[in-house]
Structure formats: structure tokens, C-alpha cells
C-alpha positions, 0 to 999 in steps of 0.5 A, spaced: 112 392 075 112 388 081 108 382 082 103 383 087 106 375 091 113 379 090 116 381 098 120 387 098 125 388 104 125 395 108 128 401 104 129 397 098 130 402 091 126 400 085 128 404 078 123 405 073 121 400 068 124 394 073 120 388 073 120 384 079 115 376 078 111 372 082 114 370 089 121 373 088 124 376 094 129 383 094 132 383 101 133 390 105 137 395 103 137 393 095 138 398 090 135 395 083 136 400 077 132 402 071 130 396 066 132 391 071 129 384 071 127 379 077 125 372 075 119 368 079 121 365 085 128 368 085 131 372 091 136 377 093 139 378 100 140 384 104 144 390 101 144 388 094 146 393 088 143 391 081 145 396 076 141 397 070 139 392 065 141 386 068 136 380 067 136 375 073 132 369 071 127 365 075 130 361 081 136 364 082 138 365 089 143 371 091 146 372 097 148 379 101 152 385 099 152 382 092 154 387 086 151 386 079 153 391 074 149 392 067 147 387 062 150 382 066 145 376 065 144 370 070 140 364 069 139 363 062 139 356 059 146 352 059 148 351 052 145 343 052 144 341 046 145 333 043 146 332 036 140 328 032 141 323 027 140 328 021 145 333 023 140 337 026 140 339 034 136 337 040 135 342 046 136 339 053 132 343 058 136 346 063 131 345 069 136 347 075 139 354 078 144 358 080 146 360 087 150 366 088 154 367 095 155 373 099 160 379 098 160 377 090 161 382 085 159 381 077 162 385 071 158 388 066 156 383 060 158 377 064 153 371 063 152 365 069 148 359 066 143 355 070 145 348 071 141 342 067 139 339 073 142 342 080 145 349 080 151 353 078 155 355 084 158 362 086 161 362 093 162 367 097 167 373 096 167 371 088 169 377 083 168 376 076 170 382 071 166 384 065 165 379 059 166 373 064 162 366 062 160 360 067 157 355 064 152 350 066 153 346 072 160 350 074 162 351 081 167 357 083 170 356 090 170 362 095 174 369 094 176 366 087 177 372 082 176 371 074 178 376 069 175 379 063 174 374 057 175 368 061 170 362 062 169 356 065 165 350 060 160 346 063 161 342 069 168 345 070 170 347 078 175 351 080 177 352 088 178 357 093 182 363 093 185 362 085 186 367 080 184 366 073 188 372 068 185 374 062 182 370 057 183 364 060 179 357 059 177 351 064 174 345 059 168 342 061 168 336 067 175 339 070 177 340 076 182 346 079 184 345 086 185 351 091 190 357 091 191 356 083 194 362 079 193 361 071 196 366 067 193 369 061 190 365 055 192 359 059 187 353 057 186 348 062 185 341 058 186 336 065 185 337 072 189 341 077 191 338 084 197 341 086 196 349 088 202 354 084 202 358 078 200 355 071 201 357 064 200 354 057 203 358 051 199 359 044 202 356 037 200 358 030 194 355 027 194 347 025 190 342 024 188 339 031 192 332 030 198 337 029 196 341 035 196 335 040 202 332 037 206 339 038 203 340 045 206 333 047 213 335 044 212 342 048 212 338 055 218 334 052 222 340 051 226 341 057 227 334 058 230 334 051 234 340 052 237 337 058 239 331 054 242 335 049 246 339 054 249 333 056 251 330 050 254 336 048 258 336 054 
């Protein structure tokens, strides 16, 4: 079903059971495969490829030459909730959007949440693997690549030309500068301001209090080892 107010460019392919809502725009040469959904006022630039069963919510702006693979969800509500006094949760309405640059590829089952107020942003040339989570108000810089099961929490920012290996997590409101490589299963809990490669190791399960103490001690191991070696000499 294509709404009468939607605008389609030249040579657009629309597959079976596709829904295009009011005032949406699909640029010339786009391919929209079966069962995909394009929400109201969303736009897709020229020569985009939307695979089967992709959901693009309302007010999403997608650049040119973007490939989005099956079961990806773009523009769902961010995880905005606040605790009530009785222990239940109050939903915070997510009224922002999603902006995606040119020449971006988004893997299957990847989710990019809409922002609470402004926009969740992916720059030009960003490459996302399958099963990647980009939370509300997050920013991914140009030409950054993110491998599967990795994610940015709300309002996290990663710069240009970065690499996140598998299962990397950047916590909320943290900023990572340009040209940073994060090895597999790294947990980024503080901002990174110098380019380079960074890692964090896994430890046995323990209480959070114990984990925090041991995390500090791990950071001291090299210095302690040098002191011990000096004493032994």
C-alpha cells in the first residue's frame, strides 16, 4: 500500500506487501523488497536497497546508496524510562528522529533507535554488522565499522574511522575520538581522547563492588610488577 501523498522517484522497485506511509519520499533507483515498511515523512535517497521485512519508522532520513538488510529496525523508540515512587516505570516519549548518511550499510536484525529530542546520527560510509544496537541520541562518525553484537548506549558518541570488534559496548554519555580500534568484548566506561587500540579483559562473575575494586587493581598490575622486579634485583 502506497499512500497517495508519498513521492517515488524514477525507476523505483516496490515489492509485494510494501507499505509506504504519508509524505514519505523514496529516491530514484531504490529497491524496496517485500513486506518492508516506510513510515510517515521518512525519506530514502537515490539508489538505496531495502531488503525484505525491514521496518523504517516515521521521520527517518536516509541518504543515498544505503543498504539495509532484512529485519533491521530503524527509528523505534529509544529505551527512555524513569522510575516512579511505587517502583514502576514511566515512559519518556521519544520525539526525535534518525539521520543516516550516504553509502551506509546496515546488517540484518540491527536496530537504530530514534532520539528522545534531537536525532540519532550515523555518518557517511558507516558499516554496521548484523545484530548491532545503536541507542537513542547516539552518534557514529563517518566510515566507522561496528561488528556484530556491539552497541552504543544512549547519547554515546564514537568518532570517524573507528573499528568496534564483536561484542563491544560503549556506555551512555561517553565519547570516543576518531581513529580508535576497540578489540572484541571491550567495555568502554570512560571517554577516549587519544587515537589507538584499546581493550578490556573479562573477569569471573562477582559482585559489582568487588568488580570495581578489581578493575582498579588490574590497571595497577604493570606498575606493581615493575616494583616487584626492582625489589627482586
